[in-house]
MARDOVO-38926 format. One record per residue: residue in one letter; x negated, y negated, z of N, C-alpha, C, O, CB in turn. Coordinates in steps of 0.2 Angstrom, whole numbers, padded with zeros to 4 digits, always signed. Atoms other than C-alpha are relative to their C-alpha. Glycine has a CB too. Layout:
N
aXYZXYZXYZXYZXYZ
...
//
This chain:
297
m+0001+0005-0006-0185-0460-0136-0003-0005-0007+0000-0011-0008-0007+0003+0006
n+0003+0006+0005-0195-0469-0150+0005-0002-0008+0006-0007-0011-0009+0004-0003
i-0006+0000+0002-0182-0465-0162+0004-0006+0001+0004-0011-0003+0004+0006+0003
a-0006+0006-0003-0170-0476-0153-0005-0006+0001-0002-0010-0002+0005+0001+0009
l+0004+0005+0000-0184-0489-0150+0001-0004-0008+0004-0009-0010-0008+0004+0002
y+0001+0000+0010-0187-0488-0171+0007-0004-0001+0007-0009-0005-0001+0009-0006
s-0006+0000+0002-0168-0491-0173+0002-0006+0002+0007-0008-0001+0004+0006+0001
i-0002+0005-0005-0166-0504-0160-0003-0005-0001+0000-0010+0001+0000+0002+0005
v+0003+0006+0001-0179-0516-0166+0001-0002-0008+0001-0008-0010-0007+0000+0003
i-0001+0000+0005-0175-0513-0183+0007-0003-0002+0007-0007-0007-0001+0005-0003
f-0007+0001-0003-0156-0517-0179+0000-0009+0000+0003-0013-0004+0002+0004+0008
c-0001+0005-0005-0160-0532-0167-0003-0005-0007+0000-0008-0011-0005+0001+0007
w+0003+0003+0008-0173-0539-0182+0003-0002-0004+0002-0008-0006-0003+0002-0004
g-0002+0001+0007-0163-0536-0197+0008-0005+0002+0012-0007-0002+0001+0008-0005
t-0007+0005+0001-0148-0546-0190-0001-0004+0003+0003-0006+0005+0007+0000+0003
s+0002+0007-0002-0158-0560-0183+0000-0005-0007+0003-0010-0007-0008+0000+0003
w+0002+0003+0007-0161-0565-0202+0005-0005-0001+0004-0011-0003-0001+0005-0005
l-0004+0003+0000-0142-0569-0201+0000-0005+0004+0003-0010+0002+0005+0003+0000
a-0004+0005-0004-0141-0580-0186-0005-0006+0002-0005-0011+0006+0003+0003+0007
i+0002+0005+0003-0154-0588-0191-0002-0006-0002-0005-0011+0000-0001+0000-0001
t-0002+0005+0004-0149-0598-0203+0008-0005+0003+0011-0009-0001+0002+0006-0007
f-0003+0002-0005-0137-0604-0190-0003-0004+0004+0001-0007+0008+0002+0004+0003
q+0006+0006-0003-0152-0614-0182-0001-0004-0003-0001-0009+0000-0007+0002+0001
l+0004+0004+0005-0157-0624-0197+0005-0004+0001+0011-0003-0001-0001+0003-0007
g-0006+0004+0001-0148-0639-0196-0004-0007+0004-0010-0009+0002+0010+0003+0003
e+0001+0005-0004-0151-0654-0184-0008-0001+0005-0012-0005+0004+0007-0001+0004
v+0005-0004-0004-0164-0646-0172-0007+0002-0003-0007+0007-0007+0003+0007+0003
a+0006-0003+0004-0183-0644-0180-0001+0007+0001-0001+0008+0006-0008-0003+0001
p+0002-0007-0002-0187-0627-0181-0004+0004+0005-0003+0010+0007-0003+0002-0005
q+0005+0000-0007-0202-0628-0168+0003+0001+0005+0001+0005+0010-0005-0005+0001
v-0002+0004-0008-0191-0636-0154+0005+0009-0001+0005+0013+0003+0006-0012+0001
s-0004-0008-0001-0178-0618-0159-0004+0005+0004-0003+0009+0009+0001+0004-0009
i+0004-0005-0003-0191-0608-0156-0002+0000+0007-0001+0005+0010-0005+0001-0002
a+0001+0001-0008-0196-0614-0140+0005+0000+0003+0003+0001+0009-0003-0006+0001
w-0007-0002-0001-0178-0613-0136+0001+0006+0003+0002+0008+0009+0003-0001-0006
r+0000-0006-0001-0178-0597-0140-0004+0004+0004-0001+0009+0005+0000+0002-0005
f+0003-0003-0006-0191-0591-0129-0003-0001+0006-0006+0002+0010-0003+0002-0002
l+0000+0003-0006-0191-0601-0117+0008+0004+0005+0009+0007+0010+0000-0009-0002
i-0004-0004-0007-0174-0594-0111+0000+0008-0002+0004+0011+0002+0009-0003+0001
a+0002-0007+0000-0179-0576-0117-0004+0002+0006-0003+0007+0009-0005+0003-0006
s+0006+0000-0006-0193-0578-0104+0004+0001+0008+0004+0005+0013-0006-0009+0000
l-0003-0001-0008-0180-0583-0090+0004+0004-0001+0006+0006+0005+0003-0006+0006
i-0004-0007-0001-0169-0570-0094-0003+0006+0002+0000+0010+0006+0003+0003-0005
l+0004-0003+0000-0183-0558-0093-0001-0001+0008+0000+0005+0011-0005-0001-0005
f+0004+0003-0006-0190-0567-0075+0007+0003+0005+0008+0007+0009-0002-0010+0000
g-0005-0004-0004-0171-0565-0070+0003+0007+0003+0006+0008+0009+0004-0001-0003
w-0001-0008+0001-0170-0546-0073-0004+0000+0007-0001+0001+0012-0004+0003-0009
c+0005-0001-0002-0186-0545-0064+0000-0002+0008-0004+0000+0012-0004-0002-0005
i+0001+0002-0007-0181-0555-0047+0007+0004+0001+0009+0004+0007+0000-0008+0003
i-0006-0004-0003-0164-0544-0047-0001+0005+0000+0004+0008+0003+0006+0000-0002
r+0000-0007+0000-0172-0527-0049-0007-0001+0005-0011+0004+0006+0001+0005-0009
g+0007-0003-0006-0186-0533-0036-0005+0002-0004-0007+0008-0002+0003+0009+0005
i+0005-0002+0003-0200-0530-0048-0004-0006+0000-0002-0012-0001+0001+0002-0007
n+0007+0004-0002-0218-0539-0045+0001-0003-0006+0002+0000-0012-0008+0003+0002
l+0004+0004+0004-0222-0553-0052-0004-0005+0000-0005-0010-0003+0004-0003-0004
s+0005+0002-0002-0236-0558-0044-0007+0004-0001-0009+0010+0002+0002-0001+0006
f+0005-0004+0005-0253-0554-0054-0007-0005+0001-0007-0010+0003+0002+0000-0009
p+0006+0006-0001-0270-0561-0053-0002-0004-0006+0001-0001-0010-0007+0003+0003
w+0000+0004+0003-0275-0574-0064-0004+0002-0006-0005-0002-0011-0003-0005+0003
r+0005-0001+0006-0286-0565-0076+0008+0004-0005+0008+0004-0011-0010+0007+0003
s-0005-0001+0001-0269-0557-0079+0005-0005-0005+0009-0003-0009+0002+0001+0005
h-0003+0007+0002-0262-0573-0084-0002-0004-0006+0001-0006-0011-0001-0004+0004
l+0004+0000+0005-0275-0577-0095+0000+0005-0009+0000+0003-0015-0006+0003+0005
n-0002-0005+0007-0272-0561-0107+0006-0001-0002+0008+0000-0008+0000+0008+0001
w-0010-0001+0002-0252-0565-0106-0002-0008-0006+0000-0010-0011+0010-0002+0012
i+0000+0008+0004-0258-0584-0113-0002+0001-0006+0001-0002-0011-0005-0005+0002
v+0004-0002+0009-0269-0577-0128+0006+0004-0003+0007+0002-0009-0009+0007-0001
l-0003-0003+0002-0255-0566-0131+0007-0004-0002+0012-0003-0006+0000+0006+0003
g-0007+0006+0003-0241-0581-0132-0001-0003-0005+0002-0005-0010+0001-0007+0005
i+0004+0004+0006-0254-0590-0142+0002+0005-0007+0005+0002-0012-0009-0002+0001
f+0000-0004+0007-0253-0574-0156+0005+0002-0002+0006+0001-0008-0002+0005+0000
l-0006-0002+0002-0237-0568-0155+0006-0003+0002+0011+0000+0000+0000+0005-0001
f-0007+0005+0000-0225-0581-0148-0001-0008-0001+0002-0012+0001+0003+0001+0009
s+0000+0009+0001-0230-0598-0155-0004+0000-0006-0001+0001-0011-0004-0005+0006
v+0004+0002+0004-0245-0601-0165+0003+0004-0008+0004+0000-0013-0007+0002+0002
n-0003-0006+0006-0238-0585-0179+0006-0003-0004+0008-0003-0010+0003+0007+0004
y-0007+0002+0004-0221-0594-0180+0000-0007-0003+0004-0009-0007+0007+0000+0006
i+0001+0006+0003-0227-0610-0184-0003-0001-0007-0003-0006-0011-0002-0003+0006
c+0003+0000+0008-0238-0605-0198+0006+0003-0003+0008-0001-0007-0007+0006-0002
i-0005-0002+0005-0224-0595-0205+0005-0006-0002+0006-0006-0008+0004+0006+0003
y-0004+0005+0000-0213-0610-0203-0001-0006-0004+0004-0010-0006+0001-0001+0005
f+0007+0003+0005-0228-0621-0213+0004+0004-0005+0009+0001-0008-0008+0002+0001
g+0002-0001+0009-0228-0610-0227+0009+0003-0001+0011+0006-0006-0009+0010-0002
s-0008-0002+0003-0207-0607-0226+0003-0007-0005+0006-0007-0011+0006+0000+0007
f+0000+0008+0004-0207-0627-0232-0001+0002-0008+0003+0001-0012-0008-0007+0003
y+0001-0003+0008-0215-0619-0250+0002+0005-0002+0002+0006-0008-0007+0001-0001
l-0001-0006+0003-0209-0603-0251+0007+0004+0002+0010+0005+0007-0005+0005+0002
a-0009-0004+0002-0190-0594-0257-0003+0006+0009-0008+0009+0009+0000+0008-0012
s-0001-0005-0006-0185-0582-0237-0002+0007-0002-0004+0011+0002+0009+0000+0002
g+0000-0007+0001-0188-0567-0249-0007+0000-0001-0010+0006-0001+0005+0003-0007
l+0010-0002+0000-0208-0570-0251-0002-0001+0005-0008+0000+0006-0006-0003-0005
v+0004+0000-0004-0210-0575-0236+0001+0006+0006-0002+0007+0012+0001-0006+0002
a+0000-0008-0004-0204-0558-0229-0003+0003-0003-0007+0006+0000+0006+0004+0001
l+0004-0004+0002-0212-0549-0242-0007-0002+0002-0010+0004+0003+0000+0000-0006
i+0005+0001-0003-0228-0557-0237-0001+0002+0007-0006+0005+0009-0002-0005-0001
f+0000-0002-0009-0225-0555-0218+0000+0008+0000-0005+0010+0003+0009-0004+0005
s-0001-0007+0003-0222-0536-0223-0006+0002+0002-0007+0006+0006+0001+0002-0007
t+0006-0001-0001-0240-0535-0225-0004+0000+0007-0010+0001+0008-0001-0004-0004
l+0003+0001-0008-0242-0536-0204+0000+0009+0001-0001+0011+0006+0007-0004+0007
t+0002-0004-0001-0244-0518-0208-0006+0002+0000-0010+0005+0004+0002+0002-0002
l+0008+0000+0001-0260-0518-0217-0003-0005+0004-0009-0004+0003-0001-0002-0007
f+0002+0005-0005-0265-0531-0206-0002+0003+0006-0007+0001+0008+0004-0004+0002
t+0000-0005-0005-0264-0519-0192-0003+0002-0001-0007+0002+0004+0004+0003+0002
v+0003-0008+0001-0271-0506-0198-0009-0004-0002-0015-0001-0001+0006+0006-0009
f+0007+0002+0001-0287-0517-0205-0003-0003+0008-0008-0001+0011-0001-0006-0006
n+0002+0006-0005-0288-0529-0190-0002+0006+0007-0007+0006+0011+0007-0007+0003
g-0001-0005-0005-0285-0513-0176-0009+0003-0003-0013+0004+0002+0007+0007-0002
f+0004-0003+0003-0301-0505-0187-0007-0005+0001-0012-0003+0004+0002+0002-0007
i+0005+0004-0003-0311-0521-0186-0003-0002+0005-0009-0001+0006+0000-0004-0001
f+0000+0001-0007-0310-0528-0170+0002+0003+0006+0002+0001+0012+0004-0004+0001
f-0001-0004-0008-0304-0515-0159-0002+0006-0001+0000+0010+0003+0008+0001+0003
k+0002-0007+0003-0313-0500-0168+0005+0004-0001+0003+0007-0005-0003+0005+0005
y-0005-0004+0002-0297-0491-0171-0004+0005-0007-0007+0003-0012+0005-0006-0002
p-0001-0002+0005-0298-0476-0183+0005-0002-0007+0011-0005-0005+0002+0005+0002
i-0006+0000+0005-0289-0478-0201+0005+0003+0000+0004+0007-0005-0002+0001-0005
r-0006-0006+0002-0273-0468-0202+0004-0002-0005+0009-0005-0005+0005+0003+0006
w-0002+0000+0006-0272-0465-0220+0008+0000-0002+0010-0004-0006-0003+0005-0003
p-0010-0003+0002-0251-0458-0221+0001-0008+0002+0004-0011-0002+0005+0008+0007
i-0004+0006-0002-0248-0475-0211-0003-0007-0007+0000-0012-0009-0001-0003+0010
l+0004+0004+0005-0260-0484-0225+0004-0002-0007+0007-0007-0009-0006+0004-0002
i-0005-0003+0006-0252-0476-0239+0006-0004+0001+0007-0009-0001+0001+0008-0001
g-0006+0003+0001-0235-0479-0233+0002-0007+0001+0008-0009+0000+0004+0002+0002
g+0001+0008+0001-0238-0496-0230+0000-0003-0006+0004-0008-0006-0006-0002+0001
v+0003+0002+0006-0244-0500-0247+0008+0002-0004+0010-0003-0007-0009+0006-0001
v-0004-0001+0000-0227-0491-0253+0005-0002+0001+0010-0002-0003-0001+0003+0001
g-0006+0001-0005-0216-0498-0241+0001-0008-0004+0006-0010-0008-0001+0000+0011
i+0001+0009+0005-0222-0518-0248+0001+0001-0008+0004-0003-0012-0010-0004+0001
a+0000+0001+0008-0222-0513-0266+0008+0002-0002+0011+0002-0008-0005+0006-0003
g-0008-0001+0001-0203-0508-0264+0003-0007+0000+0006-0010-0005+0004+0004+0008
l-0002+0007+0000-0200-0525-0255-0002-0005-0007+0000-0011-0007-0002-0003+0007
s+0002+0002+0006-0208-0531-0271+0004-0001-0004+0006-0007-0005-0004+0002-0002
v-0005-0004+0005-0197-0522-0283+0007-0004+0005+0012-0006+0001-0001+0011+0000
i-0008+0002-0001-0181-0528-0271+0000-0008-0001+0005-0011-0003+0003+0003+0009
f+0000+0007+0001-0188-0548-0272-0005-0003-0007-0010-0007-0007-0001-0004+0007
s+0004+0001+0005-0195-0546-0291+0003-0006-0003-0001-0008-0007-0001+0007-0004
n-0004+0006+0001-0183-0561-0295-0005-0005+0003-0010-0007-0001+0008+0001+0005
e+0002+0005-0005-0189-0573-0283-0008+0000-0003-0010-0005-0005+0002+0001+0010
i+0006+0001+0002-0207-0568-0288-0003-0004-0007-0008-0007-0008+0000+0006+0000
r+0000+0001+0007-0204-0570-0308+0000-0007+0001-0005-0011+0000+0006+0003-0005
a-0002+0007+0000-0196-0587-0303-0005-0006+0003-0005-0011+0002+0006-0001+0002
t+0006+0005-0002-0210-0595-0293-0006-0001-0003-0011+0002-0004-0002+0002+0005
v+0007+0002+0003-0223-0605-0300-0006+0001+0005-0005-0001+0010+0000-0010-0002
w+0008-0002-0003-0240-0600-0293-0005-0007-0002-0010-0005-0006-0003+0008-0004
s+0004+0004+0000-0249-0616-0294-0002-0006+0007+0002-0007+0011+0002-0002-0006
l+0002+0004-0005-0257-0629-0283+0004-0006+0002+0004-0008+0008-0005-0002-0001
e-0004+0006+0000-0246-0643-0287+0006+0002+0003+0009-0003+0006+0002-0003-0007
s-0005+0000-0002-0231-0634-0282+0000+0003+0010+0004+0004+0015+0003+0006-0006
g+0001-0002-0008-0237-0629-0265+0001+0006+0003-0001+0008+0008+0006-0004+0004
v+0000-0008-0001-0234-0610-0266-0006+0003+0002-0005+0009+0004+0004+0004-0005
v+0007-0001+0000-0252-0608-0265-0001-0001+0009-0002+0002+0014-0004-0006-0006
k+0001+0003-0010-0253-0619-0247+0006+0006+0005+0005+0008+0010+0005-0013+0002
g-0005-0004-0003-0237-0608-0244-0003+0006+0006-0003+0008+0012+0003+0002-0005
f+0000-0006+0001-0242-0592-0248-0008+0000+0007-0006+0003+0012-0001+0002-0009
i+0001+0000-0005-0256-0595-0235+0001+0000+0007-0003+0003+0011-0001+0000-0001
w-0002+0001-0006-0249-0600-0222+0004+0005+0003+0003+0006+0009+0003-0004+0000
v+0000-0006-0004-0238-0586-0221-0004+0005+0003-0003+0010+0006+0003+0002-0002
l+0004-0009+0000-0253-0573-0221-0003-0003+0006-0004+0000+0012-0007+0004-0008
l+0003+0001-0008-0261-0583-0208+0005+0002+0007+0003+0005+0013-0003-0008+0001
g-0004-0002-0005-0246-0583-0197+0000+0007+0000+0000+0010+0005+0006-0003+0000
t+0000-0009-0001-0245-0562-0202-0005+0001+0002-0005+0007+0004+0002+0005-0006
f+0004+0001-0001-0262-0564-0198-0001+0004+0008-0002+0009+0011-0001-0007-0002
f+0000-0001-0005-0260-0568-0181+0004+0005+0004+0003+0007+0010+0000-0005+0000
a-0005-0005-0003-0246-0558-0177-0001+0007+0001+0003+0011+0003+0007+0000-0002
s+0002-0008+0000-0254-0542-0180-0005+0000+0006-0006+0004+0010-0003+0003-0008
i+0005+0001-0008-0268-0548-0167+0004+0001+0006+0005+0006+0009-0004-0008+0003
g-0008-0001-0006-0254-0551-0156+0002+0008+0004+0001+0011+0010+0009-0001-0006
t-0001-0006+0000-0246-0534-0158-0007+0005+0003-0006+0007+0009+0002+0002-0009
l+0007-0003-0003-0265-0525-0155+0000-0002+0007+0001+0002+0011-0006-0002-0005
l-0001+0001-0005-0266-0534-0142+0004+0002+0007+0001+0004+0012+0002-0004-0002
s-0003-0004-0002-0252-0529-0134+0001+0006+0002+0004+0008+0007+0003+0000-0002
g-0001-0007+0000-0254-0511-0137-0007+0002+0006-0008+0007+0008-0001+0004-0008
k+0008-0002-0002-0273-0513-0129+0003-0001+0008+0001+0003+0012-0009-0005-0004
m-0002+0002-0005-0263-0523-0113+0004+0008+0004+0002+0011+0009+0003-0007-0002
q-0002-0007+0000-0252-0506-0112-0004+0005+0005-0003+0007+0011-0002+0002-0006
a+0005-0004-0001-0266-0496-0111-0005+0000+0006-0008+0005+0008-0004+0000-0006
k+0003+0001-0006-0273-0504-0097+0007-0001+0006+0006-0004+0012-0007-0007-0001
k-0005+0001-0005-0256-0503-0088+0003-0005+0003+0007-0006+0008-0001+0002+0004
m-0006+0006-0003-0249-0519-0087+0006+0000-0002+0007+0002-0008+0000-0006-0001
p-0006+0000-0001-0232-0521-0085+0005-0002-0005+0006-0008-0004+0001-0003+0004
l-0002+0002+0006-0223-0523-0101+0006-0006+0001+0007-0011-0003+0003+0007-0003
v-0007+0004-0004-0206-0531-0092-0004-0007+0000-0002-0012-0003+0002+0004+0010
q+0004+0007-0004-0219-0544-0083-0003-0005-0007-0002-0011-0008-0008+0004+0006
s+0005+0001+0005-0232-0545-0098+0006-0005-0005+0004-0010-0007-0004+0007-0004
n-0005+0003+0008-0216-0551-0112+0002-0006+0004+0000-0011+0002+0008+0005-0004
a-0002+0007-0004-0208-0564-0098-0005-0004-0001-0004-0009-0005+0002+0001+0008
f+0005+0007-0003-0225-0574-0093-0003+0000-0008-0007-0005-0009-0008+0003+0007
s+0002+0001+0008-0230-0571-0114+0003-0007-0002+0000-0012-0005+0002+0007-0005
m-0005+0000+0005-0215-0577-0120+0000-0009+0003-0001-0014+0000+0009+0006+0000
l+0002+0006-0003-0216-0592-0107-0004-0005-0002-0002-0011-0004-0002+0001+0003
y+0004+0003+0003-0232-0597-0112+0000-0003-0007-0001-0009-0010-0003+0004-0001
g-0001+0002+0008-0229-0596-0129+0004-0006-0001+0002-0010-0005+0002+0006-0004
s-0005+0005+0001-0213-0607-0127-0002-0007+0003+0001-0013+0002+0006+0002+0002
l+0002+0007-0005-0222-0621-0115-0006-0002-0008-0004-0007-0010-0006+0003+0011
l+0003+0000+0005-0235-0620-0131+0002-0003-0004-0002-0009-0006+0000+0003-0002
l-0005+0005+0005-0223-0626-0144+0003-0004+0002+0005-0008-0002+0004+0003-0003
v+0000+0006-0004-0218-0638-0132-0004-0006-0001-0003-0011-0003-0002+0002+0006
a+0006+0003+0002-0233-0645-0132-0002-0003-0004-0005-0008-0004-0003+0003-0001
y+0001+0000+0007-0234-0644-0150+0004-0006-0005+0003-0010-0009+0001+0007-0002
t-0005+0007+0003-0221-0654-0153+0000-0008+0002+0002-0013-0002+0006+0002+0001
g+0005+0007-0005-0227-0669-0141-0005-0001-0003-0005-0007-0005-0004+0001+0008
i+0005+0002+0002-0242-0668-0149+0000-0004-0009-0004-0008-0011-0003+0008+0000
g-0002+0001+0005-0234-0668-0166+0006-0006-0002+0007-0008-0008+0002+0006-0002
d-0005+0005+0002-0221-0682-0164+0005+0005-0003+0010+0002-0005-0003-0006-0006
i-0007-0005+0000-0208-0669-0166+0006+0000+0003+0006+0002+0009-0002+0006+0002
k-0005+0000-0006-0191-0672-0159+0003+0005+0005+0004+0010+0002+0005-0001-0002
f-0001-0008-0004-0187-0660-0144+0008-0003+0002+0011-0007+0006-0007+0002+0010
g-0006+0000-0004-0169-0660-0145+0005+0007-0001+0003+0013-0002+0004-0008-0002
f-0004-0006-0001-0153-0647-0144+0007-0002-0004+0008-0007-0004+0001+0002+0006
d-0004+0000+0003-0138-0644-0153+0005+0002+0005+0003+0007+0008-0002+0004-0006
v-0005-0004-0004-0122-0640-0143+0004+0000-0004+0010-0002-0001+0002-0003+0006
s-0006-0004+0004-0112-0634-0157+0001+0007+0002-0003+0011+0004-0001-0001-0008
y-0001-0007-0003-0105-0619-0154-0003+0005-0006-0005+0010-0003+0009+0003+0003
s+0002-0005+0002-0112-0609-0168-0009+0000+0002-0013+0006+0003+0001-0002-0007
y+0007+0000-0002-0130-0614-0163-0001+0000+0007-0006-0002+0009-0004-0006-0002
v+0002-0001-0007-0130-0611-0146+0002+0009+0000-0002+0013+0002+0005-0006+0007
v-0001-0007+0000-0121-0593-0149-0006+0003-0003-0009+0008+0000+0004+0001-0004
s+0005-0002+0007-0134-0590-0164-0007+0001+0007-0010+0006+0008-0002-0008-0009
l+0009+0000-0004-0149-0596-0150+0002+0004+0005-0001+0009+0004-0004-0009+0003
i-0001-0006-0004-0141-0585-0136-0003+0006-0001-0006+0010+0003+0005+0001+0000
s+0000-0008+0003-0141-0570-0148-0007+0002-0001-0011+0007+0000+0003+0002-0008
l+0007-0002+0004-0157-0573-0155-0007+0001+0007-0012+0004+0006-0003-0008-0006
a+0002-0001-0007-0164-0575-0136+0000+0009+0003-0004+0012+0006+0004-0005+0003
l-0002-0006-0004-0156-0560-0129-0002+0006-0005-0007+0010-0002+0008-0001+0000
f+0001-0007+0005-0157-0546-0144-0007-0001-0003-0011+0003-0001+0005+0000-0007
a+0006+0000+0004-0172-0553-0156-0005-0001+0005-0011-0001+0003-0001-0006-0006
s+0007+0004-0005-0183-0559-0140+0000+0005+0004-0005+0010+0004+0002-0010+0005
v+0000-0005-0008-0178-0549-0124+0000+0009-0002-0004+0013+0000+0010-0001+0006
l-0001-0009+0003-0172-0530-0133-0006-0001-0005-0011+0002-0003+0010+0003-0004
g+0004+0000+0005-0181-0535-0149-0008+0002+0001-0011+0007-0001+0002-0007-0002
f+0007-0002-0001-0198-0536-0144-0002+0003+0008-0007+0004+0009-0005-0007+0000
g+0000-0007-0005-0195-0525-0128-0002+0004-0003-0007+0007-0002+0005+0002+0003
s-0001-0007+0002-0192-0511-0139-0007+0000-0003-0011+0005-0003+0007+0003-0004
y+0004+0000+0006-0205-0516-0153-0007+0001+0004-0012+0004+0002+0002-0009-0006
l+0007-0002-0003-0219-0516-0140-0002+0004+0003-0007+0007+0003-0001-0004+0003
k+0001-0007-0003-0215-0502-0130+0000+0005-0005-0003+0011-0004+0006+0002+0005
l+0004-0004+0007-0216-0494-0148-0006+0001+0000-0009+0007+0000+0001-0004-0006
v+0007-0001+0001-0233-0500-0149-0004+0002+0004-0010+0004+0003-0003-0005-0002
g+0005-0003-0005-0238-0494-0133-0001+0009-0003-0006+0012-0003+0004+0000+0009
n-0004-0008+0001-0228-0477-0138-0006+0004-0008-0010+0009-0007+0013-0002-0004
i+0003-0003+0005-0235-0473-0156-0004-0004-0003-0004-0003-0009+0004+0003-0005
g+0005+0003+0005-0249-0486-0161+0002-0006-0002+0008-0007-0002-0001+0005-0005
a-0003+0008+0003-0247-0505-0168+0000+0003-0007+0005+0001-0010-0006-0008+0001
d+0001+0000+0006-0251-0499-0184+0008+0003-0004+0012+0002-0008-0008+0003-0001
k-0010-0005+0000-0235-0485-0184+0005-0007-0001+0008-0009-0005+0003+0006+0009
a-0005+0003+0001-0225-0497-0178+0002-0006+0000+0006-0009+0003+0003+0001+0002
s+0000+0007+0004-0229-0512-0188+0004+0002-0005+0005-0003-0009-0008-0003-0003
y-0001+0001+0006-0220-0505-0202+0008-0002-0001+0012-0003-0007-0002+0007-0004
v-0009+0003+0001-0201-0511-0196-0002-0007-0001+0004-0010-0003+0006+0000+0008
f-0001+0005+0005-0207-0527-0203+0000+0001-0007+0003-0004-0010-0005-0003+0001
i-0002-0001+0006-0206-0518-0219+0007+0002-0001+0009+0003-0007-0003+0002-0002
f-0006-0003+0002-0189-0511-0217+0005-0007+0002+0010-0008-0002+0000+0007+0005
t-0005+0005-0004-0180-0525-0207+0003-0005-0005+0009-0007-0005-0006-0005+0006
p-0002+0005+0004-0180-0536-0222+0008+0002-0003+0013-0001-0004-0006-0001-0006
v-0006-0003+0005-0168-0523-0232+0008-0001+0006+0014-0004+0004-0002+0011-0001
i-0005+0002-0004-0157-0524-0216+0005-0006-0001+0011-0006-0004-0003-0001+0006
a-0002+0005+0003-0155-0541-0219+0005-0002-0007+0010-0004-0008-0005-0003+0000
l-0005-0001+0005-0150-0539-0235+0005+0003-0001+0009+0000-0005-0003+0001-0005
l-0005-0002+0000-0137-0527-0232+0006-0006+0004+0012-0008+0003-0001+0008+0005
l-0007+0005-0004-0129-0540-0219+0003-0005-0005+0008-0007-0005-0002-0006+0007
s-0004+0006+0005-0129-0553-0234+0003+0003-0005+0004+0000-0010-0006-0006-0004
t-0005-0003+0006-0120-0541-0245+0006-0001+0004+0011-0003+0001-0001+0010-0003
l-0009+0000-0003-0105-0540-0231+0001-0009+0001+0006-0012-0001+0001+0006+0010
f-0003+0009-0002-0106-0561-0226-0002-0004-0006+0001-0009-0006-0004-0004+0007
e+0003+0007+0005-0115-0570-0242+0000+0002-0006-0001-0002-0011-0010-0003+0001
d-0003-0004+0006-0110-0559-0256-0006+0001-0005-0005+0000-0011+0005-0005-0004
y+0005-0003+0004-0127-0552-0261+0001+0004-0006+0006+0007-0006-0004+0003+0003
q-0003-0005+0005-0127-0542-0275-0005+0003-0001-0010-0001-0001+0004-0001-0007
w+0004-0004+0002-0137-0526-0278-0003+0002-0006+0001+0006-0008+0001+0003+0003
s+0001-0002+0007-0145-0523-0294-0002+0008+0000-0002+0010+0005-0007-0005-0003
q+0004-0006-0001-0153-0505-0299-0006+0000+0003-0008+0004+0008-0001+0002-0005
v+0008+0003-0002-0170-0512-0297+0000+0000+0008-0003+0005+0011-0001-0009-0003
g-0001+0002-0007-0166-0517-0280+0002+0008+0003-0002+0010+0008+0006-0006+0001
l-0001-0009-0003-0160-0498-0276-0006+0003-0001-0008+0007+0004+0006+0005-0004
v+0006-0005-0001-0176-0491-0281-0004-0004+0003-0008+0000+0006-0003+0003-0006
g+0003+0002-0006-0186-0504-0270+0002+0003+0006-0002+0005+0010+0000-0006+0002
v-0002-0002-0005-0175-0498-0257-0001+0008+0003-0001+0011+0008+0005-0001-0001
m+0002-0006-0003-0180-0480-0258-0007+0001+0000-0010+0005+0004+0003+0006-0004
l+0005-0002-0003-0197-0482-0259-0003-0003+0006-0008+0000+0009-0004-0001-0004
i+0000+0000-0007-0195-0491-0243+0000+0008+0003-0004+0010+0007+0005-0004+0002
i-0001-0005-0005-0189-0476-0237-0005+0004-0001-0007+0007+0004+0008+0003+0001
v+0009-0006+0000-0205-0465-0242-0003-0002+0001-0006+0002+0004-0004+0002-0005
g+0004+0003-0003-0215-0476-0236+0001+0002+0006-0003+0006+0008-0001-0006+0000
n-0002-0001-0007-0206-0475-0220-0001+0006+0001-0004+0007+0006+0006-0002+0002
v+0001-0008-0002-0206-0457-0220-0006+0001+0001-0008+0004+0007+0003+0007-0005
l+0008-0001-0001-0226-0457-0222-0001-0002+0004-0003+0002+0008-0004-0003-0004
v+0001+0005-0007-0226-0470-0207+0001+0005+0004-0004+0007+0008+0005-0007+0001
l-0003-0002-0005-0217-0460-0197-0003+0007+0002-0004+0007+0008+0007+0001-0002
f+0002-0007+0001-0223-0442-0199-0007-0001+0000-0010+0004-0003+0004+0003-0006
a+0008-0001+0001-0241-0448-0198-0001+0002+0006+0002+0001+0011-0006-0006-0002
k+0002+0000-0008-0250-0441-0184+0000-0004+0006+0000-0010+0004-0006+0001+0001
t+0001+0004-0006-0249-0448-0166-0005+0000+0005-0005-0004+0010+0006+0001+0004
k+0005-0004-0003-0262-0439-0158-0006-0006+0002-0009-0005+0008-0003+0006-0005
t+0004+0006-0002-0274-0457-0158+0004-0004+0003+0003-0010+0003-0003-0003-0005
v-0004+0007-0001-0260-0466-0151-0003-0004+0006-0003-0010+0007+0009+0001+0001
a+0000+0002-0006-0267-0466-0133-0007-0004-0001-0008-0007+0005+0001+0007+0005
r+0005+0005+0000-0283-0477-0139+0003-0007+0001+0000-0011+0005-0005+0001-0006
n-0005+0007-0002-0271-0492-0138+0000-0001+0007+0003-0005+0010+0009+0000-0003
//
């Protein structure tokens, strides 16, 4: 079950990098994200209505979902998109891969979860592997205040921090028996509404692109990356722990690069293959870490 969930997440999020390229154009990125999670939430609500699943909950549950929407479906994306203005996509993926480390330490600091050392070590090995793969981009980057790279680094790191908190909060909610499907539906709805409010305050044009490529990629991101991807990922968080599940963020860029090899003529080097091997070693360390402490989530 967990291996299947892990595979689904890696596939859905690994392929989403390619779909996102079709979202870049006339519509502001923040607006595209708002559309994505609004559509995803409507799909989940529709599923609940068709299946007769309960959608009536006390106001305290909605407060929890608003907070989850802030950390996992809105503010973290805003930060990462700000950072993307200054950084190459490979560096963004590399920085965001530190979510595994953030989840380990934030779980320890804010939620009193014990540090599982195999996961911490596996995360470090995996990040080292990504660093090797994107070593050319790292070397080509001018690390100075004038270039904006430091600013971009801080933005993406902040977004990663928020995402790790959201991941931990979801695990905590599942431990309290809050239903995952409804939780995702409401959290995505609140996150998308927050993004809509943000675009209004920020004087960002709230538009839509009716082109075939934009609409198809948007529906793909809503259905596969959001409904199926986040649903599987957060279920995995509840099953094996937020720290262990978060390793998927190290592995998904490799899938994205494999797709880039097929569709964008990306060329692998021997150094890149060494990086992939390190990621696989880190993945083995993480997946074979003991899961007896997962109940704490």
